[in-house]
N, CA, C and O of each residue as an XYZ file, in Angstrom:
752
protein
N      81.767     81.920     56.706
C      81.106     80.690     56.382
C      81.583     80.032     55.182
O      81.389     78.824     55.050
N      82.217     80.738     54.251
C      82.722     80.175     53.144
C      83.990     79.533     53.387
O      84.335     78.521     52.778
N      84.800     80.194     54.407
C      86.026     79.563     54.761
C      85.877     78.340     55.414
O      86.711     77.445     55.279
N      84.665     78.203     56.262
C      84.454     77.073     56.978
C      84.158     75.729     55.921
O      84.563     74.577     56.080
N      83.431     76.195     54.946
C      83.147     75.153     53.880
C      84.351     74.568     53.203
O      84.521     73.371     52.967
N      85.244     75.646     52.892
C      86.548     75.212     52.193
C      87.344     74.294     53.207
O      87.845     73.246     52.799
N      87.450     74.649     54.410
C      88.216     73.916     55.427
C      87.513     72.522     55.467
O      88.239     71.528     55.487
N      86.258     72.382     55.480
C      85.597     71.157     55.619
C      85.830     70.397     54.407
O      86.132     69.206     54.486
N      85.708     71.019     53.227
C      85.996     70.351     52.007
C      87.262     69.720     51.887
O      87.389     68.573     51.458
N      88.304     70.520     52.295
C      89.733     70.075     52.122
C      89.959     68.994     53.113
O      90.696     68.056     52.808
N      89.375     69.051     54.295
C      89.456     67.985     55.496
C      88.923     66.653     54.837
O      89.688     65.694     54.740
N      87.707     66.583     54.413
C      87.188     65.499     53.870
C      88.011     64.848     52.719
O      88.236     63.639     52.660
N      88.432     65.753     51.823
C      89.312     65.308     50.699
C      90.498     64.639     51.104
O      90.858     63.601     50.548
N      91.207     65.228     52.149
C      92.226     64.495     52.645
C      92.056     63.083     53.252
O      92.872     62.173     53.106
N      90.868     63.004     53.969
C      90.479     61.843     54.607
C      90.273     60.783     53.437
O      90.766     59.659     53.527
N      89.638     61.124     52.499
C      89.168     60.297     51.388
C      90.390     59.829     50.692
O      90.483     58.638     50.392
N      91.425     60.751     50.384
C      92.685     60.377     49.789
C      93.410     59.307     50.614
O      93.900     58.297     50.111
N      93.439     59.597     51.886
C      94.281     58.626     52.823
C      93.473     57.310     52.815
O      94.117     56.261     52.786
N      92.173     57.265     52.837
C      91.513     56.131     52.855
C      91.544     55.265     51.451
O      91.488     54.035     51.440
N      91.631     55.986     50.411
C      91.791     55.503     49.150
C      93.164     54.868     48.940
O      93.304     53.829     48.295
N      94.167     55.533     49.507
C      95.721     55.162     49.514
C      95.773     53.750     50.069
O      96.518     52.934     49.528
N      95.031     53.409     51.112
C      95.002     52.193     51.825
C      94.784     51.066     50.895
O      95.304     49.976     51.133
N      93.998     51.269     49.780
C      93.501     50.141     48.991
C      94.369     50.216     47.659
O      94.062     49.470     46.729
N      95.254     50.938     47.557
C      96.165     50.865     46.321
C      96.967     49.543     46.308
O      97.458     49.057     47.326
N      97.054     49.045     45.174
C      97.810     47.676     45.044
C      99.339     48.139     45.046
O      99.720     49.021     44.276
N     100.192     47.510     45.939
C     101.497     47.725     45.868
C     102.207     47.507     44.601
O     101.900     46.470     44.013
N     103.106     48.273     44.046
C     103.816     48.023     42.718
C     105.235     47.375     43.249
O     106.021     47.968     43.988
N     105.400     46.140     42.766
C     106.728     45.505     42.994
C     107.534     45.446     41.767
O     107.179     44.851     40.750
N     108.762     46.166     41.926
C     109.724     46.155     40.857
C     110.795     45.168     41.206
O     111.394     45.265     42.277
N     111.052     44.245     40.362
C     112.203     43.352     40.763
C     113.474     43.948     40.520
O     113.619     44.653     39.521
N     114.404     43.751     41.308
C     115.865     44.181     41.209
C     116.552     43.241     40.285
O     116.334     42.058     40.544
N     117.235     43.450     39.394
C     117.875     42.681     38.600
C     119.326     42.306     39.016
O     119.824     42.910     39.966
N     119.962     41.445     38.433
C     121.303     40.860     38.965
C     122.259     42.062     38.766
O     123.129     42.275     39.610
N     122.132     42.809     37.740
C     123.098     44.026     37.615
C     122.827     45.150     38.443
O     123.672     46.040     38.548
N     121.589     45.214     39.125
C     121.079     46.257     39.906
C     121.505     45.987     41.453
O     121.225     46.851     42.284
N     122.066     44.997     41.783
C     122.231     44.489     43.054
C     123.152     45.482     43.851
O     122.756     45.791     44.975
N     124.239     45.976     43.439
C     125.089     46.760     44.105
C     124.520     48.073     44.319
O     124.832     48.669     45.350
N     123.708     48.620     43.466
C     122.948     49.810     43.728
C     122.028     49.743     44.780
O     121.952     50.624     45.636
N     121.187     48.544     44.757
C     120.231     48.263     45.852
C     120.883     48.299     47.222
O     120.503     49.016     48.147
N     122.011     47.363     47.260
C     122.737     47.407     48.502
C     123.259     48.674     49.117
O     123.359     48.808     50.337
N     123.595     49.610     48.239
C     124.115     50.848     48.570
C     122.912     51.715     49.017
O     123.003     52.379     50.049
N     121.819     51.723     48.283
C     120.745     52.466     48.557
C     120.136     52.200     49.949
O     119.734     53.087     50.703
N     120.114     50.896     50.197
C     119.467     50.338     51.529
C     120.412     49.855     52.530
O     120.078     49.030     53.380
N     121.598     50.354     52.450
C     122.856     49.864     53.412
C     122.559     50.043     54.785
O     123.011     49.268     55.628
N     121.694     51.189     55.131
C     121.293     51.435     56.543
C     119.860     51.045     57.044
O     119.307     51.525     58.033
N     119.366     50.121     56.219
C     118.076     49.655     56.603
C     118.057     48.562     57.765
O     118.917     47.681     57.771
N     117.204     48.616     58.617
C     116.928     47.568     59.536
C     115.959     46.597     59.165
O     114.757     46.854     59.222
N     116.421     45.454     58.774
C     115.540     44.402     58.217
C     114.611     43.659     59.296
O     114.939     43.569     60.479
N     113.505     43.175     58.810
C     112.635     42.556     59.762
C     111.694     41.728     58.867
O     111.473     42.028     57.693
N     111.139     40.640     59.511
C     110.253     39.817     58.906
C     108.810     40.230     59.409
O     107.800     39.889     58.793
N     108.780     40.904     60.441
C     107.449     41.289     61.217
C     106.525     41.939     60.006
O     106.947     42.662     59.104
N     105.246     41.530     60.196
C     104.252     42.208     59.159
C     104.153     41.186     57.885
O     103.296     41.281     57.006
N     105.047     40.320     57.930
C     104.932     39.276     56.695
C     104.710     37.978     57.180
O     104.818     37.056     56.372
N     104.424     37.733     58.333
C     104.253     36.316     59.029
C     102.852     35.759     58.616
O     102.734     34.559     58.368
N     101.747     36.648     58.534
C     100.387     36.136     58.313
C     100.428     35.084     57.166
O     100.818     35.440     56.054
N     100.064     33.887     57.383
C     100.241     32.835     56.301
C      99.176     33.033     55.086
O      97.965     33.195     55.238
N      99.742     32.995     54.082
C      98.975     32.970     52.665
C      99.163     31.702     51.895
O      99.929     30.833     52.311
N      98.458     31.566     50.737
C      98.634     30.506     50.079
C     100.008     30.062     49.642
O     100.385     28.896     49.523
N     100.671     31.113     49.430
C     102.124     30.810     48.818
C     103.015     30.295     50.007
O     104.148     29.870     49.779
N     102.501     30.335     51.260
C     103.266     29.905     52.392
C     103.005     28.313     52.703
O     103.651     27.643     53.509
N     101.953     27.871     51.916
C     101.396     26.514     52.222
C     101.846     25.568     50.926
O     101.624     24.357     50.944
N     102.369     26.095     50.023
C     102.764     25.230     48.766
C     104.095     25.034     48.749
O     104.822     25.866     49.292
N     104.581     24.008     48.182
C     106.045     23.588     48.033
C     106.904     24.684     47.527
O     106.524     25.312     46.538
N     107.934     24.953     48.060
C     108.960     26.096     47.735
C     109.141     25.917     46.213
O     108.994     26.896     45.482
N     109.434     24.785     45.737
C     109.912     24.635     44.382
C     108.658     24.937     43.485
O     108.954     25.262     42.336
N     107.430     24.899     43.754
C     106.398     25.579     43.086
C     106.251     27.016     43.059
O     105.976     27.647     42.038
N     106.460     27.581     44.336
C     106.567     29.061     44.426
C     107.673     29.625     43.569
O     107.574     30.706     42.990
N     108.788     28.800     43.513
C     109.892     29.326     42.570
C     109.343     29.524     41.152
O     109.490     30.563     40.509
N     108.725     28.476     40.744
C     108.316     28.500     39.246
C     107.281     29.648     38.977
O     107.261     30.237     37.897
N     106.410     29.944     40.021
C     105.438     31.011     39.836
C     106.122     32.365     39.992
O     105.666     33.338     39.392
N     107.219     32.470     40.787
C     108.081     33.713     40.730
C     108.687     33.915     39.392
O     108.700     35.010     38.830
N     109.229     32.739     38.859
C     109.759     32.843     37.487
C     108.941     33.386     36.401
O     109.403     34.127     35.534
N     107.498     32.940     36.469
C     106.501     33.390     35.653
C     106.289     34.806     35.730
O     106.281     35.491     34.707
N     106.100     35.337     36.983
C     105.710     36.682     37.213
C     106.676     37.701     37.105
O     106.417     38.814     36.649
N     108.063     37.262     37.616
C     109.111     38.193     37.725
C     110.317     37.904     36.817
O     111.103     38.835     36.636
N     110.527     36.859     36.294
C     111.680     36.357     35.626
C     112.542     35.810     36.490
O     112.161     35.392     37.583
N     113.974     35.748     36.038
C     114.966     35.162     36.873
C     115.134     35.797     38.208
O     114.914     37.001     38.337
N     115.517     35.043     39.228
C     115.780     35.540     40.348
C     117.063     36.826     40.426
O     117.936     36.897     39.562
N     116.997     37.605     41.386
C     118.041     38.703     41.506
C     119.352     37.932     41.682
O     120.344     38.307     41.056
N     119.413     36.838     42.529
C     120.605     36.012     42.549
C     120.396     34.730     43.002
O     119.424     34.500     43.723
N     121.244     33.773     42.652
C     121.181     32.389     43.081
C     122.360     31.831     43.578
O     123.338     32.578     43.564
N     122.511     30.667     44.026
C     123.641     30.137     44.661
C     124.964     30.199     43.620
O     126.134     30.377     43.957
N     124.488     30.019     42.376
C     125.679     30.113     41.438
C     126.342     31.701     41.338
O     127.464     31.918     40.881
N     125.621     32.530     41.745
C     126.127     33.971     41.814
C     126.918     34.164     43.067
O     127.756     35.064     43.123
N     126.708     33.416     44.009
C     127.449     33.493     45.453
C     128.688     32.686     45.567
O     129.498     32.929     46.460
N     128.886     31.663     44.637
C     129.858     30.686     44.908
C     131.308     31.493     44.491
O     131.427     32.182     43.478
N     132.195     31.293     45.325
C     133.640     31.562     45.148
C     134.628     30.528     45.856
O     134.133     29.666     46.581
N     135.819     30.578     45.696
C     136.681     29.661     46.292
C     136.661     29.455     47.826
O     136.959     28.365     48.315
N     136.298     30.541     48.586
C     136.224     30.480     49.968
C     134.791     30.387     50.395
O     134.535     30.497     51.593
N     133.886     30.204     49.569
C     132.464     30.119     49.875
C     131.982     28.751     50.479
O     132.275     27.686     49.935
N     131.209     28.824     51.658
C     130.740     27.654     52.117
C     129.385     27.332     51.677
O     128.502     28.045     52.154
N     129.057     26.473     50.922
C     127.655     26.378     50.388
C     126.573     26.157     51.243
O     125.427     26.465     50.918
N     126.867     25.631     52.343
C     125.820     25.467     53.506
C     125.210     26.726     54.086
O     124.242     26.731     54.846
N     125.903     27.856     53.633
C     125.396     29.062     54.218
C     124.716     29.752     53.090
O     124.400     30.931     53.248
N     124.470     29.178     52.026
C     123.674     29.760     50.877
C     122.364     29.497     50.734
O     121.814     28.710     51.506
N     121.675     30.125     49.718
C     120.297     29.994     49.432
C     120.263     29.329     47.958
O     121.240     29.237     47.215
N     118.935     28.877     47.672
C     118.755     28.435     46.304
C     118.668     29.712     45.353
O     119.319     29.846     44.317
N     117.796     30.587     45.854
C     117.644     31.830     45.036
C     117.109     32.913     46.016
O     116.632     32.670     47.125
N     117.262     34.215     45.422
C     116.766     35.369     46.263
C     116.033     36.167     45.113
O     116.554     36.210     43.999
N     114.871     36.779     45.359
C     114.450     37.841     44.771
C     114.315     39.170     45.540
O     113.660     39.210     46.582
N     114.907     40.221     45.054
C     114.754     41.471     45.686
C     113.928     42.342     44.930
O     113.846     42.308     43.702
N     113.251     43.207     45.759
C     112.210     44.047     45.071
C     112.376     45.577     45.744
O     112.909     45.832     46.824
N     111.857     46.383     44.938
C     111.539     47.835     45.552
C     110.069     48.011     45.417
O     109.598     47.960     44.280
N     109.350     48.195     46.348
C     107.808     48.335     46.329
C     107.732     49.863     46.498
O     108.356     50.603     47.259
N     106.787     50.127     45.571
C     106.246     51.469     45.374
C     107.483     52.537     45.380
O     107.365     53.634     45.927
N     108.638     52.133     44.747
C     109.805     52.930     44.675
C     110.555     53.329     45.943
O     111.561     54.038     45.916
N     110.003     52.825     47.074
C     110.576     53.265     48.338
C     111.076     52.011     49.294
O     112.159     52.013     49.880
N     110.230     51.077     49.345
C     110.474     50.010     50.254
C     111.270     48.763     49.760
O     110.883     48.139     48.772
N     112.252     48.450     50.374
C     113.084     47.196     49.950
C     112.457     45.979     50.532
O     111.996     45.970     51.673
N     112.444     44.943     49.726
C     111.854     43.610     50.124
C     112.644     42.620     49.501
O     113.029     42.699     48.335
N     112.894     41.666     50.290
C     113.873     40.391     49.885
C     112.812     39.117     50.075
O     111.950     39.100     50.952
N     112.988     38.243     49.273
C     112.327     36.985     49.237
C     113.407     35.955     49.088
O     114.139     35.936     48.099
N     113.507     35.059     50.123
C     114.713     34.094     50.136
C     114.193     32.769     50.365
O     113.215     32.490     51.058
N     114.958     31.953     49.700
C     114.801     30.420     49.908
C     115.947     29.933     50.790
O     117.048     29.668     50.307
N     115.668     29.817     52.109
C     116.699     29.257     52.929
C     116.806     27.813     53.090
O     117.864     27.258     53.386
N     115.504     27.100     52.857
C     115.462     25.685     53.282
C     115.521     24.810     51.843
O     115.447     23.582     51.798
N     115.648     25.576     50.836
C     115.773     24.562     49.576
C     114.323     23.966     49.090
O     113.256     24.355     49.564
N     114.432     23.080     48.193
C     113.178     22.611     47.522
C     112.505     21.522     48.265
O     111.711     20.793     47.672
N     112.764     21.363     49.509
C     112.178     20.345     50.217
C     111.177     20.806     51.359
O     110.796     20.029     52.235
N     110.801     22.063     51.282
C     110.084     22.668     52.315
C     108.894     23.513     51.608
O     108.886     23.619     50.382
N     107.884     24.115     52.414
C     106.876     24.969     51.815
C     107.375     26.321     52.080
O     108.171     26.567     52.987
N     106.817     27.338     51.141
C     106.918     28.690     51.449
C     108.289     29.268     51.361
O     109.254     28.575     51.038
N     108.383     30.634     51.670
C     109.796     31.228     51.656
C     110.029     32.105     52.869
O     109.164     32.121     53.745
N     111.054     32.788     52.986
C     111.374     33.816     53.931
C     111.295     35.204     53.306
O     111.898     35.516     52.280
N     110.435     36.076     54.066
C     110.289     37.417     53.597
C     110.979     38.441     54.509
O     110.893     38.338     55.733
N     111.590     39.325     53.976
C     112.075     40.547     54.818
C     112.004     41.859     54.190
O     112.193     42.014     52.983
N     111.745     42.762     54.960
C     111.485     44.081     54.606
C     112.157     45.221     55.547
O     112.836     44.900     56.521
N     111.937     46.488     55.213
C     112.621     47.482     56.106
C     111.667     47.741     57.095
O     110.494     47.954     56.787
N     112.127     47.742     58.461
C     111.327     47.805     59.517
C     110.425     49.076     59.601
O     109.397     49.040     60.277
N     110.794     50.185     58.930
C     110.136     51.392     58.921
C     108.875     51.243     58.181
O     108.040     52.139     58.297
N     108.629     50.227     57.434
C     107.549     49.987     56.394
C     106.676     48.897     56.968
O     105.855     48.332     56.246
N     106.838     48.555     58.352
C     106.171     47.274     58.787
C     104.637     47.415     58.767
O     103.954     46.391     58.755
N     104.069     48.618     58.763
C     102.616     48.702     58.536
C     102.088     48.332     57.054
O     100.934     47.985     56.804
N     103.087     48.460     56.158
C     102.537     48.222     54.736
C     103.040     46.633     54.349
O     102.777     46.148     53.249
N     103.640     46.044     55.180
C     104.189     44.697     54.701
C     102.790     43.781     54.555
O     102.659     43.197     53.480
N     101.902     43.642     55.404
C     100.797     42.833     55.073
C     100.106     42.919     53.841
O      99.766     41.898     53.243
N      99.833     44.241     53.345
C      99.372     44.427     52.048
C     100.241     43.955     50.832
O      99.768     43.485     49.797
N     101.640     44.151     51.101
C     102.581     43.874     50.104
C     102.495     42.205     50.019
O     102.568     41.632     48.931
N     102.354     41.579     51.118
C     102.412     40.132     50.973
C     101.136     39.596     50.399
O     101.176     38.573     49.715
N      99.973     40.235     50.639
C      98.712     39.903     49.899
C      98.800     40.212     48.432
O      98.291     39.447     47.614
N      99.444     41.333     48.061
C      99.531     41.513     46.651
C     100.598     40.505     46.013
O     100.418     40.126     44.856
N     101.549     40.128     46.642
C     102.450     39.172     46.121
C     101.638     37.797     45.947
O     101.724     37.152     44.902
N     100.839     37.382     47.035
C     100.097     36.241     46.785
C      99.045     36.330     45.641
O      98.854     35.380     44.881
N      98.438     37.389     45.558
C      97.560     37.451     44.306
C      98.224     37.477     42.988
O      97.668     37.071     41.968
N      99.360     37.936     43.019
C     100.064     37.869     41.725
C     100.596     36.387     41.433
O     100.529     35.894     40.308
N     101.102     35.754     42.481
C     101.746     34.484     42.226
C     100.593     33.375     42.127
O     100.820     32.363     41.464
N      99.510     33.524     42.693
C      98.428     32.610     42.556
C      97.434     33.047     41.371
O      96.449     32.358     41.105
N      97.690     34.037     40.785
C      96.836     34.391     39.523
C      97.497     33.932     38.332
O      98.463     33.172     38.261
N      96.801     34.538     37.325
C      97.395     34.003     35.837
C      98.903     34.494     35.707
O      99.697     33.771     35.104
N      99.298     35.635     36.225
C     100.666     35.989     36.020
C     101.673     34.952     36.705
O     102.843     34.858     36.335
N     101.135     34.199     37.711
C     101.951     33.298     38.379
C     101.863     31.877     37.936
O     102.373     30.993     38.624
N     101.250     31.617     36.838
C     101.253     30.312     36.304
C     102.610     29.666     36.128
O     103.493     30.252     35.502
N     102.793     28.493     36.656
C     104.334     28.029     36.758
C     105.047     28.030     35.346
O     104.557     27.676     34.274
N     106.289     28.500     35.590
C     107.207     28.757     34.386
C     108.343     27.739     34.680
O     108.522     27.276     35.807
N     109.144     27.400     33.535
C     110.199     26.505     33.707
C     111.417     27.335     34.218
O     111.586     28.518     33.926
N     112.260     26.590     35.021
C     113.467     27.093     35.700
C     114.502     25.914     35.893
O     114.247     24.721     35.735
N     115.628     26.422     36.237
C     116.621     25.281     36.706
C     117.773     26.108     37.770
O     118.454     27.084     37.456
N     117.759     25.577     38.768
C     118.545     26.150     39.882
C     119.406     24.999     40.476
O     119.146     23.809     40.298
N     120.574     25.524     41.280
C     121.217     24.530     42.081
C     120.930     24.836     43.591
O     120.530     25.930     43.991
N     121.175     23.763     44.373
C     120.866     23.910     45.880
C     121.821     22.942     46.444
O     122.053     21.834     45.960
N     122.399     23.476     47.585
C     123.142     22.536     48.448
C     122.555     22.292     49.730
O     122.232     23.218     50.475
N     122.394     21.004     50.038
C     121.710     20.636     51.379
C     122.902     20.306     52.372
O     123.558     19.273     52.241
N     123.137     21.184     53.316
C     124.315     20.862     54.408
C     123.840     19.614     55.211
O     124.675     18.830     55.663
N     122.473     19.420     55.396
C     122.019     18.371     56.275
C     122.394     16.970     55.558
O     122.864     16.054     56.234
N     122.186     16.841     54.259
C     122.479     15.760     53.397
C     123.834     15.738     52.806
O     124.243     14.723     52.244
N     124.647     16.959     52.919
C     125.908     17.096     52.329
C     125.812     16.761     50.778
O     126.672     16.068     50.234
N     124.840     17.229     50.167
C     124.437     16.814     48.781
C     124.038     18.052     48.002
O     123.446     18.964     48.580
N     124.357     18.126     46.634
C     124.055     19.084     45.770
C     122.782     18.629     44.943
O     122.664     17.430     44.688
N     121.880     19.478     44.539
C     120.891     19.241     43.767
C     120.622     20.008     42.530
O     120.901     21.206     42.587
N     120.149     19.565     41.456
C     119.733     20.282     40.390
C     118.190     20.532     40.633
O     117.513     19.506     40.700
N     117.608     21.596     40.758
C     116.210     21.720     40.952
C     115.657     22.349     39.816
O     116.243     23.273     39.253
N     114.468     21.868     39.409
C     113.917     22.338     38.136
C     112.422     22.134     38.058
O     111.868     21.364     38.843
N     111.742     22.812     37.120
C     110.446     22.767     36.602
C     110.570     22.778     35.075
O     110.802     23.813     34.450
N     110.404     21.579     34.504
C     110.427     21.417     33.034
C     109.468     20.413     32.574
O     109.315     19.359     33.192
N     108.839     20.692     31.549
C     107.791     19.934     30.924
C     106.725     19.511     31.771
O     106.222     18.387     31.745
N     106.346     20.594     32.638
C     105.267     20.174     33.574
C     105.593     19.365     34.762
O     104.699     18.887     35.459
N     107.033     19.172     35.054
C     107.395     18.263     36.097
C     108.380     18.929     37.095
O     109.385     19.480     36.644
N     108.147     18.905     38.390
C     109.047     19.448     39.301
C     110.032     18.427     39.739
O     109.641     17.357     40.207
N     111.428     18.738     39.593
C     112.532     17.696     39.911
C     113.526     18.292     40.874
O     113.879     19.471     40.882
N     113.961     17.281     41.732
C     115.182     17.492     42.529
C     116.025     16.363     42.325
O     115.809     15.294     42.896
N     117.112     16.570     41.428
C     118.028     15.615     41.133
C     119.355     15.712     41.946
O     119.975     16.775     41.986
N     119.725     14.748     42.505
C     121.138     14.655     43.273
C     122.189     14.695     42.160
O     122.199     13.947     41.182
N     123.014     15.599     42.417
C     124.293     15.791     41.445
C     125.535     15.928     42.199
O     125.484     16.059     43.422
N     126.772     15.906     41.502
C     127.913     16.304     42.107
C     128.115     17.769     42.190
O     127.341     18.487     41.556
N     129.137     18.338     42.952
C     129.202     19.777     42.998
C     129.258     20.169     41.541
O     129.955     19.532     40.750
N     128.479     21.289     41.149
C     128.498     21.765     39.834
C     129.737     22.727     39.670
O     130.154     23.312     40.669
N     130.329     22.907     38.464
C     131.413     23.847     38.174
C     130.770     25.103     37.673
O     130.250     25.251     36.567
N     130.873     25.989     38.631
C     130.269     27.471     38.198
C     131.193     28.145     37.427
O     130.938     29.271     37.000
């Protein structure tokens, strides 16, 4: 009888722990510019997907330029920008304005990319396919962070190249104002 009680107690403890773990807030650690190579090496065999990250949230409905300022407030500078990707053979039309890379809960890689520049809403999210079941919770957590006090807009300056317009832009949030200024190709 005592063994039965112990087994039942252990069983319910395990169920409770599993249920409790489902409500833990994911911890997002931003990968810095200097950590990019280590991130790429660690996750070189990952199969990337956007599945599980499609359900729209507030951050998908606001202008990308505003999401960028909120990311700056919550996580600091992007992992990389177009400035970091430019070289002599680089085609800017294949670039992004910015990318934030994260490691979620010490295990799951996540990338947030701006593919369409400051003229659209939302961003593109990709994570490791083996963590697809965790992605909705990660996106909800990111939405809470960016739309909460941590995500109050912060100043930034980025460059963006629009292949459709064949035009470079200086994209910024300064003195409470979002700007997209047409410029000549910058010297990086």
